[in-house]
N, CA, C and O atoms as CSV, one atom per row, in Angstrom:
chain,resi,resn,atom,element,x,y,z
A,1,MET,N,N,-29.195,15.329,16.465
A,1,MET,CA,C,-29.790,15.786,15.224
A,1,MET,C,C,-28.748,15.729,14.109
A,1,MET,O,O,-27.607,16.157,14.283
A,2,SER,N,N,-29.145,15.214,13.012
A,2,SER,CA,C,-28.246,15.054,11.874
A,2,SER,C,C,-27.897,16.398,11.246
A,2,SER,O,O,-28.700,17.332,11.239
A,3,ARG,N,N,-26.697,16.468,10.729
A,3,ARG,CA,C,-26.237,17.667,10.045
A,3,ARG,C,C,-26.432,17.499,8.547
A,3,ARG,O,O,-26.577,16.384,8.045
A,4,LYS,N,N,-26.434,18.624,7.844
A,4,LYS,CA,C,-26.454,18.573,6.384
A,4,LYS,C,C,-25.086,18.075,5.943
A,4,LYS,O,O,-24.062,18.543,6.442
A,5,LEU,N,N,-25.063,17.135,5.018
A,5,LEU,CA,C,-23.832,16.478,4.607
A,5,LEU,C,C,-23.330,17.043,3.288
A,5,LEU,O,O,-24.070,17.109,2.307
A,6,PHE,N,N,-22.067,17.449,3.273
A,6,PHE,CA,C,-21.393,17.924,2.070
A,6,PHE,C,C,-20.199,17.015,1.796
A,6,PHE,O,O,-19.503,16.596,2.721
A,7,VAL,N,N,-19.969,16.714,0.527
A,7,VAL,CA,C,-18.900,15.799,0.145
A,7,VAL,C,C,-18.079,16.434,-0.973
A,7,VAL,O,O,-18.635,16.926,-1.955
A,8,GLN,N,N,-16.770,16.421,-0.825
A,8,GLN,CA,C,-15.870,16.932,-1.863
A,8,GLN,C,C,-16.015,16.090,-3.132
A,8,GLN,O,O,-16.271,14.888,-3.055
A,9,ILE,N,N,-15.853,16.714,-4.283
A,9,ILE,CA,C,-15.942,16.010,-5.562
A,9,ILE,C,C,-14.898,14.892,-5.649
A,9,ILE,O,O,-15.160,13.847,-6.245
A,10,SER,N,N,-13.727,15.105,-5.063
A,10,SER,CA,C,-12.691,14.064,-5.092
A,10,SER,C,C,-13.146,12.815,-4.336
A,10,SER,O,O,-12.738,11.706,-4.682
A,11,VAL,N,N,-13.974,12.978,-3.321
A,11,VAL,CA,C,-14.519,11.839,-2.592
A,11,VAL,C,C,-15.475,11.060,-3.492
A,11,VAL,O,O,-15.453,9.830,-3.513
A,12,LEU,N,N,-16.309,11.777,-4.230
A,12,LEU,CA,C,-17.234,11.110,-5.160
A,12,LEU,C,C,-16.467,10.348,-6.236
A,12,LEU,O,O,-16.859,9.245,-6.619
A,13,GLU,N,N,-15.383,10.931,-6.719
A,13,GLU,CA,C,-14.557,10.251,-7.721
A,13,GLU,C,C,-13.934,8.986,-7.140
A,13,GLU,O,O,-13.865,7.960,-7.817
A,14,PHE,N,N,-13.481,9.056,-5.893
A,14,PHE,CA,C,-12.916,7.889,-5.221
A,14,PHE,C,C,-13.984,6.802,-5.066
A,14,PHE,O,O,-13.729,5.631,-5.349
A,15,LEU,N,N,-15.182,7.195,-4.615
A,15,LEU,CA,C,-16.266,6.235,-4.435
A,15,LEU,C,C,-16.630,5.528,-5.739
A,15,LEU,O,O,-16.953,4.340,-5.743
A,16,ALA,N,N,-16.574,6.269,-6.840
A,16,ALA,CA,C,-16.949,5.701,-8.143
A,16,ALA,C,C,-16.037,4.551,-8.553
A,16,ALA,O,O,-16.433,3.712,-9.362
A,17,GLN,N,N,-14.824,4.497,-8.009
A,17,GLN,CA,C,-13.860,3.460,-8.366
A,17,GLN,C,C,-13.995,2.194,-7.504
A,17,GLN,O,O,-13.350,1.182,-7.774
A,18,LEU,N,N,-14.828,2.261,-6.479
A,18,LEU,CA,C,-14.937,1.161,-5.525
A,18,LEU,C,C,-16.025,0.164,-5.912
A,18,LEU,O,O,-16.913,0.450,-6.716
A,19,ARG,N,N,-15.918,-1.017,-5.306
A,19,ARG,CA,C,-16.988,-2.003,-5.435
A,19,ARG,C,C,-18.234,-1.476,-4.727
A,19,ARG,O,O,-18.133,-0.686,-3.789
A,20,LYS,N,N,-19.398,-1.912,-5.175
A,20,LYS,CA,C,-20.658,-1.454,-4.603
A,20,LYS,C,C,-20.698,-1.683,-3.093
A,20,LYS,O,O,-21.179,-0.827,-2.351
A,21,GLN,N,N,-20.205,-2.815,-2.642
A,21,GLN,CA,C,-20.206,-3.134,-1.214
A,21,GLN,C,C,-19.421,-2.079,-0.413
A,21,GLN,O,O,-19.880,-1.641,0.642
A,22,ASP,N,N,-18.249,-1.673,-0.904
A,22,ASP,CA,C,-17.444,-0.659,-0.220
A,22,ASP,C,C,-18.108,0.711,-0.289
A,22,ASP,O,O,-18.111,1.454,0.692
A,23,ARG,N,N,-18.672,1.045,-1.451
A,23,ARG,CA,C,-19.385,2.320,-1.603
A,23,ARG,C,C,-20.540,2.410,-0.609
A,23,ARG,O,O,-20.704,3.415,0.083
A,24,ASP,N,N,-21.324,1.358,-0.551
A,24,ASP,CA,C,-22.471,1.341,0.363
A,24,ASP,C,C,-22.028,1.482,1.819
A,24,ASP,O,O,-22.653,2.197,2.602
A,25,HIS,N,N,-20.950,0.794,2.168
A,25,HIS,CA,C,-20.424,0.899,3.533
A,25,HIS,C,C,-20.029,2.341,3.849
A,25,HIS,O,O,-20.402,2.871,4.895
A,26,LEU,N,N,-19.282,2.971,2.958
A,26,LEU,CA,C,-18.824,4.341,3.212
A,26,LEU,C,C,-19.993,5.319,3.293
A,26,LEU,O,O,-19.994,6.208,4.144
A,27,ILE,N,N,-20.965,5.168,2.438
A,27,ILE,CA,C,-22.136,6.056,2.485
A,27,ILE,C,C,-22.871,5.899,3.812
A,27,ILE,O,O,-23.335,6.882,4.391
A,28,LYS,N,N,-22.976,4.666,4.291
A,28,LYS,CA,C,-23.593,4.429,5.603
A,28,LYS,C,C,-22.789,5.091,6.709
A,28,LYS,O,O,-23.356,5.710,7.609
A,29,VAL,N,N,-21.461,4.962,6.645
A,29,VAL,CA,C,-20.593,5.582,7.654
A,29,VAL,C,C,-20.718,7.111,7.602
A,29,VAL,O,O,-20.743,7.759,8.648
A,30,PHE,N,N,-20.796,7.689,6.408
A,30,PHE,CA,C,-20.983,9.143,6.294
A,30,PHE,C,C,-22.232,9.579,7.060
A,30,PHE,O,O,-22.207,10.577,7.780
A,31,GLY,N,N,-23.315,8.833,6.903
A,31,GLY,CA,C,-24.552,9.155,7.613
A,31,GLY,C,C,-24.392,9.037,9.119
A,31,GLY,O,O,-24.894,9.875,9.868
A,32,CYS,N,N,-23.693,7.998,9.565
A,32,CYS,CA,C,-23.448,7.819,11.004
A,32,CYS,C,C,-22.597,8.951,11.563
A,32,CYS,O,O,-22.869,9.460,12.650
A,33,ILE,N,N,-21.572,9.342,10.824
A,33,ILE,CA,C,-20.731,10.460,11.263
A,33,ILE,C,C,-21.575,11.729,11.360
A,33,ILE,O,O,-21.455,12.492,12.318
A,34,SER,N,N,-22.426,11.947,10.366
A,34,SER,CA,C,-23.282,13.124,10.351
A,34,SER,C,C,-24.200,13.181,11.574
A,34,SER,O,O,-24.483,14.262,12.091
A,35,ASP,N,N,-24.660,12.026,12.031
A,35,ASP,CA,C,-25.539,11.965,13.204
A,35,ASP,C,C,-24.812,12.286,14.499
A,35,ASP,O,O,-25.399,12.870,15.410
A,36,ASN,N,N,-23.525,11.905,14.593
A,36,ASN,CA,C,-22.788,12.100,15.844
A,36,ASN,C,C,-21.282,12.198,15.571
A,36,ASN,O,O,-20.552,11.243,15.833
A,37,PRO,N,N,-20.807,13.334,15.052
A,37,PRO,CA,C,-19.389,13.455,14.679
A,37,PRO,C,C,-18.385,13.143,15.792
A,37,PRO,O,O,-17.383,12.484,15.515
A,38,PRO,N,N,-18.603,13.579,17.029
A,38,PRO,CA,C,-17.587,13.290,18.056
A,38,PRO,C,C,-17.323,11.802,18.259
A,38,PRO,O,O,-16.206,11.411,18.598
A,39,GLU,N,N,-18.335,10.975,18.055
A,39,GLU,CA,C,-18.176,9.526,18.233
A,39,GLU,C,C,-17.202,8.930,17.217
A,39,GLU,O,O,-16.593,7.893,17.478
A,40,PHE,N,N,-17.053,9.578,16.064
A,40,PHE,CA,C,-16.222,9.052,14.983
A,40,PHE,C,C,-14.908,9.804,14.824
A,40,PHE,O,O,-14.152,9.530,13.892
A,41,ALA,N,N,-14.625,10.735,15.706
A,41,ALA,CA,C,-13.386,11.515,15.642
A,41,ALA,C,C,-12.273,10.727,16.333
A,41,ALA,O,O,-12.028,10.891,17.528
A,42,ASP,N,N,-11.603,9.870,15.558
A,42,ASP,CA,C,-10.552,9.018,16.113
A,42,ASP,C,C,-9.260,9.772,16.376
A,42,ASP,O,O,-8.537,9.464,17.323
A,43,PHE,N,N,-8.972,10.754,15.545
A,43,PHE,CA,C,-7.743,11.524,15.699
A,43,PHE,C,C,-7.900,12.864,14.982
A,43,PHE,O,O,-8.812,13.049,14.176
A,44,LEU,N,N,-7.001,13.787,15.288
A,44,LEU,CA,C,-7.006,15.124,14.711
A,44,LEU,C,C,-5.895,15.230,13.680
A,44,LEU,O,O,-4.787,14.740,13.892
A,45,GLU,N,N,-6.203,15.876,12.561
A,45,GLU,CA,C,-5.208,16.123,11.523
A,45,GLU,C,C,-5.469,17.518,10.961
A,45,GLU,O,O,-6.477,18.144,11.289
A,46,TYR,N,N,-4.574,17.998,10.126
A,46,TYR,CA,C,-4.696,19.351,9.595
A,46,TYR,C,C,-4.618,19.328,8.078
A,46,TYR,O,O,-3.818,18.598,7.493
A,47,ASP,N,N,-5.467,20.143,7.447
A,47,ASP,CA,C,-5.408,20.241,5.981
A,47,ASP,C,C,-4.335,21.253,5.585
A,47,ASP,O,O,-3.668,21.832,6.443
A,48,GLU,N,N,-4.175,21.460,4.274
A,48,GLU,CA,C,-3.116,22.351,3.788
A,48,GLU,C,C,-3.322,23.800,4.212
A,48,GLU,O,O,-2.367,24.577,4.208
A,49,ALA,N,N,-4.544,24.184,4.579
A,49,ALA,CA,C,-4.820,25.546,5.051
A,49,ALA,C,C,-4.642,25.664,6.570
A,49,ALA,O,O,-4.788,26.747,7.136
A,50,GLY,N,N,-4.327,24.546,7.218
A,50,GLY,CA,C,-4.129,24.560,8.657
A,50,GLY,C,C,-5.403,24.322,9.460
A,50,GLY,O,O,-5.382,24.395,10.688
A,51,ARG,N,N,-6.508,24.040,8.780
A,51,ARG,CA,C,-7.776,23.789,9.465
A,51,ARG,C,C,-7.729,22.405,10.110
A,51,ARG,O,O,-7.278,21.437,9.497
A,52,ALA,N,N,-8.196,22.326,11.340
A,52,ALA,CA,C,-8.244,21.048,12.057
A,52,ALA,C,C,-9.374,20.195,11.505
A,52,ALA,O,O,-10.524,20.627,11.437
A,53,LEU,N,N,-9.026,18.978,11.113
A,53,LEU,CA,C,-10.006,18.007,10.625
A,53,LEU,C,C,-9.982,16.797,11.539
A,53,LEU,O,O,-8.976,16.516,12.191
A,54,ASN,N,N,-11.085,16.093,11.582
A,54,ASN,CA,C,-11.135,14.837,12.299
A,54,ASN,C,C,-10.859,13.699,11.337
A,54,ASN,O,O,-11.236,13.765,10.167
A,55,GLY,N,N,-10.210,12.666,11.820
A,55,GLY,CA,C,-9.938,11.488,11.025
A,55,GLY,C,C,-10.636,10.284,11.619
A,55,GLY,O,O,-10.755,10.149,12.837
A,56,HIS,N,N,-11.092,9.418,10.742
A,56,HIS,CA,C,-11.741,8.169,11.165
A,56,HIS,C,C,-11.313,7.064,10.204
A,56,HIS,O,O,-11.268,7.263,8.990
A,57,VAL,N,N,-11.004,5.909,10.760
A,57,VAL,CA,C,-10.645,4.751,9.945
A,57,VAL,C,C,-11.740,3.708,10.099
A,57,VAL,O,O,-12.134,3.345,11.207
A,58,THR,N,N,-12.221,3.237,8.950
A,58,THR,CA,C,-13.224,2.181,8.913
A,58,THR,C,C,-12.839,1.192,7.829
A,58,THR,O,O,-12.583,1.572,6.686
A,59,ARG,N,N,-12.802,-0.061,8.191
A,59,ARG,CA,C,-12.325,-1.106,7.289
A,59,ARG,C,C,-10.977,-0.685,6.709
A,59,ARG,O,O,-10.014,-0.502,7.454
A,60,ARG,N,N,-10.897,-0.531,5.390
A,60,ARG,CA,C,-9.619,-0.170,4.738
A,60,ARG,C,C,-9.531,1.310,4.399
A,60,ARG,O,O,-8.638,1.719,3.657
A,61,PHE,N,N,-10.449,2.126,4.935
A,61,PHE,CA,C,-10.572,3.507,4.480
A,61,PHE,C,C,-10.296,4.525,5.578
A,61,PHE,O,O,-10.636,4.327,6.745
A,62,HIS,N,N,-9.672,5.613,5.168
A,62,HIS,CA,C,-9.397,6.752,6.037
A,62,HIS,C,C,-10.291,7.902,5.578
A,62,HIS,O,O,-10.217,8.328,4.425
A,63,ILE,N,N,-11.133,8.402,6.476
A,63,ILE,CA,C,-12.053,9.497,6.180
A,63,ILE,C,C,-11.611,10.729,6.957
A,63,ILE,O,O,-11.405,10.663,8.169
A,64,SER,N,N,-11.466,11.853,6.260
A,64,SER,CA,C,-11.207,13.142,6.906
A,64,SER,C,C,-12.480,13.963,6.815
A,64,SER,O,O,-13.063,14.106,5.741
A,65,PHE,N,N,-12.907,14.501,7.951
A,65,PHE,CA,C,-14.136,15.286,7.948
A,65,PHE,C,C,-14.023,16.498,8.855
A,65,PHE,O,O,-13.187,16.564,9.756
A,66,TRP,N,N,-14.889,17.442,8.581
A,66,TRP,CA,C,-14.936,18.681,9.347
A,66,TRP,C,C,-16.365,18.889,9.812
A,66,TRP,O,O,-17.288,18.962,9.001
A,67,ASP,N,N,-16.539,18.983,11.109
A,67,ASP,CA,C,-17.846,19.257,11.693
A,67,ASP,C,C,-17.982,20.768,11.826
A,67,ASP,O,O,-17.446,21.367,12.758
A,68,ASP,N,N,-18.700,21.378,10.892
A,68,ASP,CA,C,-18.950,22.818,10.926
A,68,ASP,C,C,-20.150,23.040,11.848
A,68,ASP,O,O,-21.293,23.169,11.408
A,69,PHE,N,N,-19.842,23.078,13.128
A,69,PHE,CA,C,-20.873,23.101,14.170
A,69,PHE,C,C,-21.805,24.305,14.032
A,69,PHE,O,O,-23.018,24.165,14.193
A,70,ALA,N,N,-21.259,25.475,13.738
A,70,ALA,CA,C,-22.062,26.697,13.659
A,70,ALA,C,C,-23.137,26.610,12.581
A,70,ALA,O,O,-24.260,27.074,12.783
A,71,ASP,N,N,-22.799,26.020,11.440
A,71,ASP,CA,C,-23.757,25.909,10.336
A,71,ASP,C,C,-24.509,24.579,10.336
A,71,ASP,O,O,-25.382,24.365,9.495
A,72,ARG,N,N,-24.176,23.674,11.280
A,72,ARG,CA,C,-24.776,22.336,11.333
A,72,ARG,C,C,-24.514,21.556,10.055
A,72,ARG,O,O,-25.394,20.860,9.550
A,73,HIS,N,N,-23.293,21.677,9.534
A,73,HIS,CA,C,-22.873,20.961,8.330
A,73,HIS,C,C,-21.771,19.982,8.703
A,73,HIS,O,O,-20.934,20.267,9.559
A,74,LEU,N,N,-21.781,18.841,8.060
A,74,LEU,CA,C,-20.662,17.913,8.157
A,74,LEU,C,C,-20.052,17.831,6.771
A,74,LEU,O,O,-20.747,17.536,5.798
A,75,LYS,N,N,-18.777,18.087,6.678
A,75,LYS,CA,C,-18.100,18.120,5.388
A,75,LYS,C,C,-17.090,16.972,5.308
A,75,LYS,O,O,-16.133,16.917,6.081
A,76,ILE,N,N,-17.315,16.066,4.369
A,76,ILE,CA,C,-16.374,14.980,4.121
A,76,ILE,C,C,-15.317,15.545,3.181
A,76,ILE,O,O,-15.595,15.816,2.013
A,77,MET,N,N,-14.121,15.718,3.689
A,77,MET,CA,C,-13.062,16.393,2.944
A,77,MET,C,C,-12.252,15.437,2.076
A,77,MET,O,O,-11.812,15.806,0.987
A,78,SER,N,N,-12.051,14.195,2.558
A,78,SER,CA,C,-11.316,13.217,1.748
A,78,SER,C,C,-11.589,11.808,2.250
A,78,SER,O,O,-11.911,11.584,3.417
A,79,VAL,N,N,-11.447,10.875,1.331
A,79,VAL,CA,C,-11.459,9.453,1.653
A,79,VAL,C,C,-10.299,8.843,0.874
A,79,VAL,O,O,-10.185,9.031,-0.337
A,80,THR,N,N,-9.453,8.121,1.572
A,80,THR,CA,C,-8.304,7.474,0.951
A,80,THR,C,C,-8.173,6.070,1.541
A,80,THR,O,O,-8.901,5.688,2.458
A,81,TRP,N,N,-7.238,5.327,0.995
A,81,TRP,CA,C,-6.911,4.017,1.554
A,81,TRP,C,C,-6.214,4.231,2.883
A,81,TRP,O,O,-5.334,5.086,2.976
A,82,ALA,N,N,-6.572,3.496,3.896
A,82,ALA,CA,C,-6.021,3.673,5.226
A,82,ALA,C,C,-4.548,3.316,5.312
A,82,ALA,O,O,-3.836,3.840,6.169
A,83,ASP,N,N,-4.082,2.438,4.445
A,83,ASP,CA,C,-2.690,1.992,4.536
A,83,ASP,C,C,-1.742,2.798,3.661
A,83,ASP,O,O,-0.591,2.398,3.490
A,84,ARG,N,N,-2.178,3.906,3.107
A,84,ARG,CA,C,-1.308,4.725,2.248
A,84,ARG,C,C,-1.123,6.105,2.781
A,84,ARG,O,O,-0.419,6.912,2.173
């Protein structure tokens, strides 16, 4: 079952700078992650508050997300270039 998807404003700002093809790809990946977060949890990382986030790399992009299992929310915390 899909979770409710939340996206940080900084992610929206990043998406706005991309080509339509890349934006569409990332939006599709967000939906796929929302449907099954464990499948896309490539590695574990920590935010500045010490919260464990999952990381996923797709094409040239690094996505950090948090599966808030109790509330059935998926939170996209950041999207950056994978090579930076």
